[in-house]
All heavy atoms as an XYZ file, in Angstrom:
874
protein
N      -9.713     10.824     37.564
C     -10.734     10.358     36.692
C     -10.695      8.844     36.511
O      -9.584      8.277     36.395
C     -10.611     11.033     35.342
C     -11.714     10.756     34.328
S     -11.555     11.598     32.805
C     -12.110     13.256     33.137
N     -11.763      8.106     36.598
C     -11.734      6.650     36.527
C     -11.660      6.276     35.025
O     -11.858      7.064     34.122
C     -12.994      6.138     37.132
C     -13.039      6.331     38.618
C     -14.341      5.713     39.229
O     -15.162      5.138     38.461
N     -14.508      5.955     40.465
N     -11.271      4.960     34.874
C     -11.130      4.453     33.482
C     -12.304      4.559     32.662
O     -12.216      4.883     31.475
C     -10.661      3.002     33.565
C      -9.232      2.784     34.013
C      -8.814      1.396     34.080
O      -9.275      0.665     33.184
O      -7.985      1.002     34.925
N     -13.516      4.308     33.160
C     -14.702      4.352     32.368
C     -15.023      5.726     31.883
O     -15.542      6.080     30.885
C     -15.930      3.667     33.006
C     -16.175      4.226     34.429
O     -15.283      4.965     34.981
O     -17.259      4.018     34.977
N     -14.688      6.698     32.802
C     -14.845      8.138     32.529
C     -13.933      8.589     31.435
O     -14.172      9.386     30.526
C     -14.649      9.054     33.701
C     -15.812      8.783     34.756
C     -15.502      9.496     36.005
O     -14.415      9.641     36.379
N     -16.516      9.859     36.725
N     -12.624      8.047     31.471
C     -11.677      8.377     30.514
C     -12.090      7.886     29.147
O     -12.125      8.632     28.107
C     -10.317      7.774     30.827
C      -9.336      7.934     29.695
C      -9.692      8.475     32.119
N     -12.522      6.658     29.121
C     -13.027      6.001     27.818
C     -14.276      6.781     27.257
O     -14.340      7.048     26.137
C     -13.398      4.606     27.972
N     -15.178      7.195     28.199
C     -16.290      7.940     27.803
C     -15.935      9.304     27.218
O     -16.427      9.762     26.224
C     -17.215      8.107     28.979
C     -18.676      8.634     28.667
C     -19.463      8.564     29.939
O     -19.792      7.562     30.390
O     -19.855      9.682     30.383
N     -15.069     10.019     27.948
C     -14.620     11.355     27.404
C     -13.880     11.258     26.127
O     -13.961     12.077     25.242
C     -13.834     12.106     28.479
O     -12.590     11.491     28.722
N     -13.027     10.195     26.019
C     -12.302     10.076     24.724
C     -13.188      9.775     23.578
O     -13.049     10.342     22.510
C     -11.267      8.935     24.842
C     -10.085      9.245     25.707
C      -9.137      8.134     25.977
O      -9.425      7.045     25.435
O      -8.033      8.313     26.563
N     -14.200      8.936     23.791
C     -15.156      8.652     22.750
C     -16.037      9.876     22.340
O     -16.291     10.058     21.151
C     -16.046      7.423     23.027
O     -16.913      7.753     24.026
N     -16.287     10.643     23.313
C     -17.140     11.883     23.007
C     -16.359     12.849     22.278
O     -16.904     13.611     21.415
C     -17.781     12.371     24.333
O     -16.762     12.869     25.147
N     -15.078     12.952     22.548
C     -14.188     13.997     21.869
C     -13.827     13.519     20.419
O     -13.716     14.362     19.574
C     -12.966     14.294     22.682
O     -12.199     13.110     22.827
C     -13.279     14.946     23.968
N     -13.712     12.241     20.252
C     -13.323     11.787     18.876
C     -14.458     11.572     18.031
O     -14.379     11.364     16.852
C     -12.504     10.490     19.066
O     -13.297      9.478     19.541
N     -15.767     11.496     18.584
C     -16.893     11.266     17.874
C     -17.162      9.813     17.481
O     -17.957      9.468     16.680
N     -16.369      8.905     18.075
C     -16.595      7.517     17.852
C     -17.127      6.802     19.082
O     -16.994      7.314     20.144
C     -15.233      6.854     17.344
O     -14.287      6.951     18.397
N     -17.679      5.720     18.813
C     -18.194      4.943     19.973
C     -17.078      4.128     20.528
O     -16.091      3.810     19.902
C     -19.341      4.033     19.519
O     -18.900      3.096     18.578
N     -17.217      3.596     21.792
C     -16.171      2.822     22.355
C     -15.963      1.494     21.546
O     -16.964      1.126     20.837
C     -16.714      2.482     23.762
C     -17.783      3.460     24.043
C     -18.289      3.840     22.688
N     -14.785      0.915     21.609
C     -14.515     -0.261     20.875
C     -15.467     -1.359     21.195
O     -15.681     -1.663     22.427
C     -13.054     -0.668     21.193
C     -12.593     -1.938     20.495
C     -12.465     -1.736     18.980
C     -11.153     -2.391     21.070
N     -16.080     -1.973     20.240
C     -16.868     -3.193     20.474
C     -16.322     -4.332     19.591
O     -16.045     -4.129     18.475
C     -18.270     -2.922     20.072
O     -18.465     -2.626     18.776
N     -16.044     -5.439     20.260
C     -15.513     -6.570     19.533
C     -16.601     -7.563     19.204
O     -17.650     -7.705     19.894
C     -14.498     -7.292     20.484
C     -13.273     -6.408     20.917
C     -12.478     -7.147     21.962
C     -12.492     -6.071     19.735
N     -16.409     -8.304     18.115
C     -17.452     -9.313     17.724
C     -17.406    -10.467     18.690
O     -16.412    -10.597     19.392
C     -16.949     -9.745     16.308
C     -15.471     -9.407     16.307
C     -15.299     -8.298     17.157
N     -18.453    -11.149     18.759
C     -18.544    -12.303     19.754
C     -17.510    -13.320     19.226
O     -17.198    -13.416     18.104
C     -19.936    -12.845     19.576
C     -20.446    -12.397     18.293
C     -19.698    -11.018     18.048
N     -16.913    -14.089     20.210
C     -15.900    -15.078     19.822
C     -16.563    -16.163     18.935
O     -17.731    -16.547     19.116
C     -15.481    -15.646     21.203
C     -16.556    -15.339     22.150
C     -17.229    -14.112     21.602
N     -15.720    -16.624     18.021
C     -16.188    -17.756     17.160
C     -16.052    -19.053     17.915
O     -15.307    -19.201     18.814
C     -15.303    -17.763     15.932
C     -15.414    -16.525     15.058
C     -14.610    -16.752     13.747
N     -14.738    -15.523     12.927
C     -14.416    -15.563     11.723
N     -13.711    -16.583     11.125
N     -14.525    -14.422     11.027
N     -16.842    -20.021     17.464
C     -16.777    -21.274     18.066
C     -15.355    -21.943     17.819
O     -14.721    -21.549     16.852
C     -17.882    -22.149     17.462
C     -18.274    -21.362     16.258
C     -17.890    -19.974     16.429
N     -14.950    -22.858     18.695
C     -13.684    -23.519     18.442
C     -13.666    -24.156     17.181
O     -14.525    -24.997     16.793
C     -13.370    -24.438     19.687
C     -13.176    -23.671     20.964
C     -12.099    -25.234     19.362
C     -12.984    -24.487     22.173
N     -12.604    -23.998     16.410
C     -12.495    -24.658     15.034
C     -11.748    -26.033     15.211
O     -11.096    -26.218     16.223
C     -11.755    -23.704     14.107
O     -10.387    -23.656     14.449
N     -11.782    -26.779     14.203
C     -11.042    -28.054     14.274
C      -9.483    -27.816     14.299
O      -8.695    -28.665     14.645
C     -11.369    -28.772     12.952
C     -12.402    -27.929     12.230
C     -12.610    -26.668     13.022
N      -9.100    -26.593     14.063
C      -7.661    -26.334     14.126
C      -7.122    -26.041     15.521
O      -5.953    -25.985     15.740
C      -7.328    -25.054     13.275
C      -7.671    -25.153     11.817
C      -7.610    -23.943     11.034
O      -7.634    -22.841     11.658
N      -7.606    -24.031      9.776
N      -8.038    -26.008     16.503
C      -7.653    -25.834     17.887
C      -7.273    -27.230     18.490
O      -8.049    -28.125     18.407
C      -8.760    -25.156     18.685
C      -8.453    -25.105     20.160
C      -9.050    -23.781     18.106
N      -6.135    -27.249     19.055
C      -5.670    -28.531     19.713
C      -5.779    -28.336     21.211
O      -5.354    -27.392     21.786
C      -4.168    -28.722     19.420
C      -3.885    -29.080     17.940
C      -2.331    -29.085     17.814
C      -4.454    -30.327     17.459
N      -6.268    -29.433     21.838
C      -6.203    -29.480     23.365
C      -4.900    -30.276     23.664
O      -4.918    -31.484     23.687
C      -7.395    -30.205     23.889
C      -7.523    -30.323     25.365
O      -6.488    -29.747     25.972
O      -8.419    -30.945     25.886
N      -3.953    -29.540     23.908
C      -2.624    -30.142     24.181
C      -2.532    -30.819     25.506
O      -1.577    -31.520     25.820
C      -1.416    -29.119     24.061
C      -1.251    -28.647     22.553
C      -0.361    -27.446     22.502
C      -0.708    -29.798     21.788
N      -3.546    -30.617     26.353
C      -3.617    -31.275     27.691
C      -4.321    -32.568     27.523
O      -4.326    -33.461     28.521
C      -4.323    -30.417     28.704
C      -3.522    -29.178     29.118
C      -4.085    -28.420     30.253
N      -3.313    -27.431     30.776
C      -3.312    -26.159     30.379
N      -4.064    -25.797     29.437
N      -2.515    -25.355     30.967
N      -4.943    -32.907     26.437
C      -5.736    -34.194     26.209
C      -4.792    -35.346     26.362
O      -3.666    -35.288     25.914
C      -6.463    -34.050     24.849
N      -5.316    -36.411     26.861
C      -4.460    -37.654     26.989
C      -3.991    -38.149     25.598
O      -2.878    -38.760     25.624
C      -5.461    -38.628     27.616
C      -6.543    -37.831     28.315
C      -6.574    -36.617     27.473
N      -4.615    -37.854     24.481
C      -4.217    -38.320     23.174
C      -2.848    -37.692     22.755
O      -2.251    -38.145     21.950
C      -5.258    -38.042     22.125
O      -5.503    -36.630     22.083
N      -2.591    -36.515     23.412
C      -1.342    -35.842     23.097
C      -0.054    -36.411     23.808
O       1.044    -36.103     23.469
C      -1.423    -34.313     23.420
C      -2.469    -33.625     22.652
S      -2.106    -33.563     20.888
C      -3.652    -33.209     20.218
N      -0.304    -37.282     24.717
C       0.703    -37.790     25.583
C       1.826    -38.533     24.796
O       2.996    -38.449     25.114
C       0.169    -38.754     26.614
C       1.129    -39.296     27.651
C       0.421    -40.075     28.689
N       1.333    -40.966     29.381
C       1.670    -42.158     29.064
N       1.103    -42.796     28.029
N       2.511    -42.841     29.727
N       1.452    -39.226     23.689
C       2.467    -39.880     22.892
C       2.454    -39.438     21.408
O       2.810    -40.113     20.535
C       2.129    -41.403     22.977
C       2.195    -42.034     24.349
S       3.803    -41.854     25.151
C       4.728    -42.969     24.160
N       2.004    -38.181     21.095
C       1.926    -37.692     19.771
C       3.265    -37.061     19.417
O       3.579    -36.014     19.933
C       0.799    -36.649     19.696
C       0.472    -36.333     18.331
O       1.297    -36.536     17.399
O      -0.739    -35.943     18.005
N       4.005    -37.678     18.483
C       5.311    -37.221     18.114
C       5.303    -36.134     17.067
O       6.414    -35.609     16.758
C       6.048    -38.385     17.655
C       4.932    -39.208     16.954
C       3.756    -38.967     17.819
N       4.135    -35.621     16.631
C       4.083    -34.597     15.597
C       4.332    -33.238     16.166
O       4.219    -32.996     17.337
C       2.709    -34.600     14.924
C       2.423    -35.912     14.188
C       1.091    -35.973     13.599
N       0.113    -35.973     14.713
C      -1.192    -35.846     14.526
N      -1.692    -35.587     13.373
N      -1.994    -35.949     15.590
N       4.767    -32.295     15.267
C       4.857    -30.873     15.798
C       3.483    -30.369     16.120
O       2.416    -30.932     15.802
C       5.457    -30.142     14.601
C       5.152    -31.036     13.406
C       5.120    -32.430     13.909
N       3.387    -29.198     16.777
C       2.102    -28.593     17.068
C       1.261    -28.504     15.847
O       0.070    -28.944     15.851
C       2.290    -27.226     17.663
C       3.034    -27.188     18.983
C       3.222    -25.660     19.359
C       2.352    -27.910     20.082
N       1.739    -27.964     14.759
C       1.068    -27.961     13.432
C       2.022    -28.465     12.439
O       3.117    -27.890     12.203
C       0.646    -26.507     13.103
C       0.028    -26.386     11.695
C      -0.363    -25.969     14.149
N       1.637    -29.497     11.786
C       2.541    -30.123     10.739
C       2.687    -29.075      9.604
O       1.721    -28.511      9.084
C       1.896    -31.430     10.164
C       2.752    -31.991      9.100
C       1.699    -32.418     11.285
N       3.904    -28.818      9.224
C       4.220    -27.935      8.147
C       4.525    -26.529      8.602
O       4.866    -25.655      7.836
N       4.286    -26.182      9.885
C       4.474    -24.821     10.397
C       6.036    -24.681     10.602
O       6.779    -25.562     10.951
C       3.874    -24.703     11.833
S       4.223    -23.114     12.586
N       6.472    -23.463     10.267
C       7.883    -23.186     10.240
C       8.388    -22.434     11.528
O       9.501    -22.004     11.583
N       7.473    -22.360     12.474
C       7.905    -21.589     13.702
C       8.956    -22.429     14.582
O       9.018    -23.673     14.317
C       6.712    -21.190     14.579
S       5.995    -22.531     15.577
N       9.605    -21.733     15.404
C      10.585    -22.395     16.294
C       9.997    -23.505     17.121
O      10.542    -24.680     17.206
C      11.292    -21.463     17.260
C      12.211    -21.972     18.244
N      13.496    -22.404     17.878
C      11.978    -22.393     19.519
C      14.018    -22.996     18.916
N      13.200    -22.971     19.985
N       8.852    -23.362     17.687
C       8.132    -24.367     18.509
C       7.835    -25.625     17.698
O       8.084    -26.760     18.204
C       6.941    -23.776     19.071
N       7.365    -25.444     16.521
C       6.962    -26.607     15.647
C       8.202    -27.290     15.065
O       8.192    -28.514     14.849
C       6.015    -26.206     14.561
S       4.353    -25.705     15.194
N       9.216    -26.522     14.747
C      10.356    -27.101     14.139
C      11.219    -27.976     15.193
O      11.904    -28.819     14.838
C      11.325    -26.050     13.567
C      10.825    -25.515     12.267
C      11.925    -24.659     11.630
N      12.726    -23.967     12.774
C      12.741    -22.640     12.852
N      12.139    -21.886     12.149
N      13.439    -22.187     13.911
N      11.100    -27.588     16.467
C      12.042    -28.121     17.442
C      11.372    -28.908     18.584
O      11.994    -29.487     19.425
C      12.857    -26.987     18.020
C      13.777    -26.412     17.079
O      14.655    -26.999     16.499
N      13.479    -25.111     16.707
N      10.050    -28.915     18.608
C       9.361    -29.604     19.709
C       8.076    -30.350     19.194
O       7.522    -29.988     18.255
C       8.954    -28.502     20.809
C      10.083    -27.748     21.331
N      11.082    -28.321     22.192
C      10.444    -26.503     21.069
C      11.967    -27.406     22.436
N      11.725    -26.299     21.747
N       7.704    -31.354     20.034
C       6.609    -32.130     19.665
C       5.362    -31.891     20.559
O       5.430    -31.227     21.628
C       6.867    -33.612     19.810
O       7.174    -33.903     21.160
C       8.068    -34.021     19.000
N       4.200    -32.385     20.084
C       2.980    -32.220     20.901
C       3.117    -32.904     22.207
O       2.687    -32.414     23.247
C       1.771    -32.868     20.147
C       1.445    -32.036     18.942
C       0.312    -32.699     18.169
N       0.002    -32.004     16.949
C      -0.967    -32.279     16.139
N      -1.743    -33.354     16.401
N      -1.262    -31.525     14.993
N       3.839    -34.083     22.202
C       3.931    -34.804     23.491
C       4.852    -34.004     24.467
O       4.558    -34.016     25.680
C       4.511    -36.190     23.264
C       5.824    -36.317     22.718
C       6.236    -37.720     22.321
O       5.364    -38.563     22.066
N       7.559    -37.972     22.195
N       5.830    -33.348     23.951
C       6.736    -32.537     24.894
C       5.908    -31.304     25.475
O       6.004    -31.120     26.651
C       7.955    -32.124     24.140
C       8.891    -31.266     24.971
C       9.401    -31.805     26.073
C       9.205    -29.956     24.635
C      10.290    -31.072     26.932
C      10.115    -29.262     25.471
C      10.639    -29.794     26.579
O      11.496    -29.033     27.349
N       5.155    -30.675     24.619
C       4.378    -29.530     25.086
C       3.279    -30.008     26.073
O       2.997    -29.374     27.079
C       3.767    -28.649     23.893
C       2.981    -27.578     24.380
C       4.958    -28.089     23.034
N       2.721    -31.145     25.753
C       1.728    -31.762     26.697
C       2.364    -31.989     28.034
O       1.822    -31.625     29.113
C       1.235    -33.154     26.112
C       0.494    -33.987     26.994
N      -0.848    -33.816     27.208
C       0.869    -35.000     27.796
C      -1.269    -34.696     28.099
N      -0.226    -35.467     28.454
N       3.540    -32.599     28.070
C       4.281    -32.758     29.352
C       4.529    -31.506     30.078
O       4.326    -31.362     31.272
C       5.601    -33.462     29.028
C       6.608    -33.307     30.134
N       6.471    -33.984     31.369
C       7.691    -32.557     30.250
C       7.449    -33.593     32.170
N       8.221    -32.816     31.543
N       4.992    -30.439     29.301
C       5.290    -29.171     29.910
C       4.035    -28.547     30.484
O       4.086    -27.948     31.596
C       5.878    -28.198     28.931
C       7.250    -28.540     28.377
C       7.629    -27.650     27.204
C       8.305    -28.556     29.489
N       2.890    -28.621     29.799
C       1.633    -28.092     30.309
C       1.244    -28.788     31.558
O       0.821    -28.151     32.523
C       0.549    -28.271     29.268
C       0.654    -27.188     28.083
C      -0.243    -27.637     27.034
C       0.343    -25.815     28.562
N       1.357    -30.115     31.594
C       0.879    -30.876     32.810
C       1.814    -30.608     33.927
O       1.340    -30.742     35.142
C       0.758    -32.387     32.500
C      -0.380    -32.691     31.484
C      -0.351    -34.274     31.360
C      -1.702    -32.194     31.957
N       3.079    -30.432     33.681
C       4.020    -30.063     34.774
C       4.056    -28.636     35.251
O       4.837    -28.249     36.032
C       5.437    -30.492     34.272
N       3.273    -27.905     34.540
C       3.059    -26.382     34.803
C       4.415    -25.688     34.574
O       4.797    -24.779     35.376
C       2.567    -26.121     36.204
C       1.221    -26.805     36.437
N       0.058    -26.278     35.950
C       0.857    -27.879     37.096
C      -0.943    -26.979     36.216
N      -0.587    -27.982     36.929
N       5.143    -26.092     33.555
C       6.415    -25.519     33.188
C       6.165    -24.195     32.363
O       5.347    -24.266     31.407
C       7.319    -26.422     32.393
C       7.886    -27.517     33.222
C       8.958    -27.100     34.205
O       9.576    -26.106     33.915
O       9.214    -27.921     35.153
N       6.861    -23.183     32.724
C       6.616    -21.925     31.937
C       7.041    -22.007     30.460
O       6.486    -21.334     29.615
C       7.448    -20.732     32.685
C       7.138    -19.385     32.029
S       7.811    -18.064     32.998
C       9.583    -18.199     32.666
N       7.965    -22.935     30.134
C       8.377    -23.112     28.754
C       7.198    -23.468     27.861
O       7.196    -23.035     26.658
C       9.462    -24.204     28.686
C      10.002    -24.473     27.306
C      10.584    -23.204     26.638
C      11.065    -25.600     27.314
N       6.156    -24.138     28.349
C       5.064    -24.462     27.574
C       4.390    -23.199     27.023
O       4.071    -23.024     25.882
C       4.015    -25.346     28.413
N       4.143    -22.234     27.934
C       3.531    -20.951     27.553
C       4.417    -20.257     26.628
O       3.940    -19.596     25.636
C       3.250    -20.133     28.770
C       2.322    -20.792     29.845
C       1.002    -21.206     29.396
O       0.452    -20.536     28.510
O       0.474    -22.195     29.874
N       5.695    -20.206     26.748
C       6.621    -19.526     25.911
C       6.548    -20.152     24.446
O       6.453    -19.398     23.493
C       8.012    -19.597     26.484
C       8.995    -19.104     25.411
C       8.140    -18.803     27.743
N       6.531    -21.474     24.356
C       6.550    -22.137     23.091
C       5.219    -21.822     22.362
O       5.212    -21.605     21.134
C       6.763    -23.639     23.276
C       8.172    -24.038     23.661
C       8.173    -25.569     23.942
C       9.153    -23.626     22.591
N       4.094    -21.890     23.117
C       2.822    -21.641     22.506
C       2.665    -20.166     22.047
O       2.114    -19.858     21.036
C       1.682    -21.933     23.524
C       1.577    -23.497     23.796
C       0.581    -23.730     24.906
C       1.244    -24.277     22.493
N       3.304    -19.256     22.824
C       3.258    -17.829     22.419
C       4.126    -17.660     21.175
O       3.706    -16.864     20.246
C       3.756    -16.921     23.546
C       2.838    -16.791     24.680
C       3.352    -15.910     25.764
O       4.488    -15.387     25.787
N       2.586    -15.731     26.865
N       5.327    -18.293     21.114
C       6.054    -18.200     19.887
C       5.280    -18.709     18.677
O       5.273    -18.107     17.615
C       7.344    -19.075     20.067
C       8.491    -18.474     20.867
C       9.639    -19.482     21.034
C       9.026    -17.200     20.203
N       4.629    -19.793     18.832
C       3.823    -20.365     17.733
C       2.685    -19.403     17.321
O       2.531    -19.076     16.150
C       3.200    -21.661     18.135
C       2.279    -22.297     17.119
N       2.667    -22.828     16.002
C       0.926    -22.275     17.133
C       1.712    -23.260     15.233
N       0.563    -22.924     15.981
N       1.918    -18.834     18.305
C       0.853    -17.984     18.004
C       1.291    -16.666     17.392
O       0.735    -16.136     16.415
C      -0.012    -17.733     19.237
C      -0.771    -18.968     19.655
O      -0.976    -19.917     18.838
N      -1.119    -19.042     20.915
N       2.439    -16.131     17.859
C       2.915    -14.953     17.338
C       3.387    -15.123     15.846
O       3.301    -14.263     15.023
C       4.086    -14.342     18.155
C       3.698    -13.673     19.476
C       4.909    -13.407     20.337
C       2.876    -12.404     19.223
N       3.995    -16.217     15.620
C       4.464    -16.557     14.265
C       3.260    -16.491     13.292
O       3.282    -15.848     12.235
C       5.051    -17.997     14.180
C       5.470    -18.475     12.882
N       6.673    -18.107     12.243
C       4.856    -19.274     11.954
C       6.708    -18.671     11.075
N       5.678    -19.367     10.885
N       2.116    -17.087     13.704
C       0.905    -17.128     12.811
C       0.298    -15.659     12.750
O      -0.223    -15.339     11.721
C      -0.023    -18.151     13.352
C       0.449    -19.538     12.925
N       0.219    -20.054     11.676
C       1.124    -20.418     13.589
C       0.739    -21.285     11.617
N       1.335    -21.473     12.854
N       0.323    -14.995     13.841
C      -0.216    -13.540     13.828
C       0.614    -12.706     12.910
O      -0.021    -11.890     12.132
C      -0.190    -13.033     15.247
C      -0.987    -11.824     15.507
C      -2.456    -12.037     15.251
C      -0.803    -11.328     16.966
N       1.864    -12.784     12.986
C       2.737    -12.043     12.082
C       2.530    -12.389     10.621
O       2.507    -11.502      9.748
C       4.194    -12.192     12.465
C       4.569    -11.486     13.768
C       6.041    -11.866     14.206
C       4.467    -10.044     13.774
N       2.359    -13.662     10.329
C       2.071    -14.097      8.994
C       0.668    -13.517      8.484
O       0.581    -13.112      7.348
C       2.008    -15.611      8.875
C       3.320    -16.287      8.848
O       4.416    -15.480      8.716
O       3.479    -17.537      8.944
N      -0.293    -13.541      9.449
C      -1.597    -13.075      9.095
C      -1.550    -11.532      8.727
O      -2.039    -11.063      7.685
C      -2.607    -13.232     10.241
C      -3.895    -12.577     10.069
C      -4.884    -13.063      9.279
C      -4.127    -11.308     10.700
C      -6.065    -12.372      9.086
C      -5.333    -10.663     10.565
C      -6.303    -11.213      9.714
N      -0.820    -10.747      9.483
C      -0.751     -9.326      9.242
C       0.077     -9.029      7.989
O      -0.169     -8.101      7.307
C      -0.255     -8.539     10.500
C      -1.346     -8.361     11.489
C      -1.254     -9.010     12.733
C      -2.432     -7.554     11.206
C      -2.269     -8.796     13.640
C      -3.435     -7.430     12.151
C      -3.397     -8.045     13.365
N       1.059     -9.859      7.717
C       1.838     -9.660      6.540
C       0.959     -9.983      5.252
O       0.996     -9.181      4.301
C       3.075    -10.698      6.497
N       0.062    -10.979      5.407
C      -0.836    -11.254      4.316
C      -1.844    -10.130      4.086
O      -2.233     -9.710      3.031
C      -1.590    -12.578      4.540
N      -2.292     -9.557      5.272
C      -3.185     -8.403      5.204
C      -2.487     -7.223      4.516
O      -3.135     -6.488      3.692
C      -3.687     -7.974      6.570
N      -1.253     -6.842      4.866
C      -0.617     -5.731      4.290
C      -0.415     -6.043      2.745
O      -0.522     -5.104      1.956
C       0.761     -5.545      4.937
C       0.695     -4.870      6.285
C       2.086     -4.457      6.774
N       2.944     -5.555      6.891
C       3.046     -6.390      8.010
N       2.302     -6.169      8.966
N       4.013     -7.300      8.050
N      -0.056     -7.265      2.395
C       0.038     -7.585      1.027
C      -1.197     -7.341      0.250
O      -1.240     -6.873     -0.810
C       0.522     -9.059      0.886
C       0.868     -9.512     -0.520
C       1.413    -10.964     -0.554
C       1.672    -11.278     -1.875
N       2.137    -12.707     -1.974
N      -2.336     -7.797      0.854
C      -3.646     -7.559      0.220
C      -4.000     -6.152      0.080
O      -4.573     -5.706     -0.888
C      -4.712     -8.305      0.978
N      -3.630     -5.255      1.092
C      -3.840     -3.865      1.004
C      -3.038     -3.280     -0.153
O      -3.608     -2.496     -0.988
C      -3.509     -3.170      2.311
C      -4.570     -3.558      3.419
C      -3.432     -1.645      2.222
C      -4.126     -3.198      4.804
N      -1.810     -3.636     -0.196
C      -0.904     -3.069     -1.328
C      -1.414     -3.553     -2.671
O      -1.312     -2.810     -3.621
C       0.522     -3.629     -1.073
C       1.253     -3.017      0.134
O       0.706     -1.955      0.580
O       2.249     -3.567      0.542
N      -1.981     -4.785     -2.745
C      -2.450     -5.211     -4.048
C      -3.877     -4.771     -4.418
O      -4.389     -4.993     -5.475
C      -2.443     -6.756     -4.070
N      -4.544     -4.100     -3.426
C      -5.859     -3.642     -3.653
C      -6.928     -4.717     -3.562
O      -8.023     -4.559     -4.002
N      -6.615     -5.877     -2.894
C      -7.496     -6.917     -2.754
C      -7.965     -7.249     -1.288
O      -8.341     -8.272     -0.984
C      -6.873     -8.188     -3.342
O      -5.624     -8.521     -2.584
C      -6.563     -8.112     -4.751
N      -7.829     -6.097     -0.510
C      -8.206     -6.308      0.885
C      -9.621     -6.681      1.161
O      -9.906     -7.542      1.982
C      -7.882     -5.039      1.734
C      -7.923     -5.225      3.143
C      -7.085     -6.053      3.856
C      -8.974     -4.586      3.921
C      -7.213     -6.209      5.266
C      -9.093     -4.732      5.262
C      -8.192     -5.577      5.919
N     -10.633     -6.143      0.369
C     -12.041     -6.566      0.595
C     -12.200     -8.101      0.384
O     -12.795     -8.781      1.119
C     -12.829     -5.813     -0.328
C     -12.106     -4.554     -0.463
C     -10.580     -4.993     -0.464
N     -11.544     -8.657     -0.662
C     -11.562    -10.110     -0.910
C     -10.843    -10.886      0.166
O     -11.287    -11.959      0.581
C     -10.930    -10.402     -2.280
N      -9.729    -10.305      0.694
C      -9.057    -10.940      1.810
C      -9.962    -11.032      3.015
O     -10.076    -12.104      3.638
C      -7.799    -10.046      2.118
C      -6.989    -10.511      3.354
C      -6.129    -11.559      3.263
C      -7.268     -9.959      4.548
C      -5.425    -11.998      4.404
C      -6.527    -10.334      5.668
C      -5.580    -11.388      5.560
N     -10.699     -9.967      3.322
C     -11.659     -9.989      4.443
C     -12.818    -11.024      4.269
O     -13.090    -11.703      5.183
C     -12.193     -8.572      4.645
S     -11.048     -7.416      5.190
N     -13.276    -11.062      2.991
C     -14.249    -12.096      2.743
C     -13.795    -13.507      2.961
O     -14.481    -14.310      3.476
C     -14.927    -11.921      1.372
C     -15.822    -10.703      1.253
C     -16.534    -10.666     -0.045
N     -15.625    -10.549     -1.227
C     -15.158     -9.418     -1.715
N     -15.464     -8.298     -1.156
N     -14.327     -9.400     -2.765
N     -12.540    -13.710      2.442
C     -11.993    -15.017      2.682
C     -11.789    -15.370      4.138
O     -12.109    -16.458      4.618
C     -10.665    -15.109      1.925
C     -10.093    -16.536      1.712
C      -8.942    -16.567      0.830
N      -7.774    -16.035      1.475
C      -6.946    -15.062      1.115
N      -7.288    -14.498     -0.020
N      -5.929    -14.651      1.715
N     -11.420    -14.439      4.983
C     -11.260    -14.609      6.475
C     -12.634    -14.838      7.068
O     -12.762    -15.794      7.787
C     -10.554    -13.337      7.070
C      -9.198    -13.156      6.559
C     -10.648    -13.488      8.627
C      -8.212    -14.322      6.774
N     -13.635    -14.094      6.696
C     -14.989    -14.280      7.248
C     -15.536    -15.618      6.870
O     -16.326    -16.227      7.617
C     -15.885    -13.131      6.812
C     -15.598    -11.855      7.521
O     -14.962    -11.839      8.616
O     -16.000    -10.765      6.992
N     -15.244    -16.097      5.701
C     -15.740    -17.422      5.259
C     -15.066    -18.584      5.886
O     -15.520    -19.749      5.764
C     -15.740    -17.540      3.808
O     -14.440    -17.662      3.289
N     -13.922    -18.342      6.546
C     -13.162    -19.372      7.105
C     -12.187    -20.173      6.282
O     -11.685    -21.230      6.601
N     -11.993    -19.656      5.022
C     -11.001    -20.378      4.125
C      -9.668    -20.205      4.497
O      -9.220    -19.295      5.045
C     -11.307    -19.866      2.657
C     -12.644    -20.315      2.148
O     -13.208    -21.274      2.707
O     -13.090    -19.712      1.121
């Protein structure tokens, strides 16, 4: 059975439609282009105030260098940073669920606050 047939049969047995994702949001000001020439001499962490390993121990200029040199460490550091924020996001979501404020949490996320 092919993958599309599997997804079709699973959705028909569960009574739900296949997963549909919302369209991607436009790039926000929080997105950094670490390959940009302006990062070449930027001594700040990826995100000022972030407590992840990448931000505590490495600078934008270092990650810029790693990206341009095609070093795998660049991807590892960026994944560490992104996972740190993803875990924080889900911890906040669980906290909102426990507090009974999840709808307000969702509205805050949707509004971009």
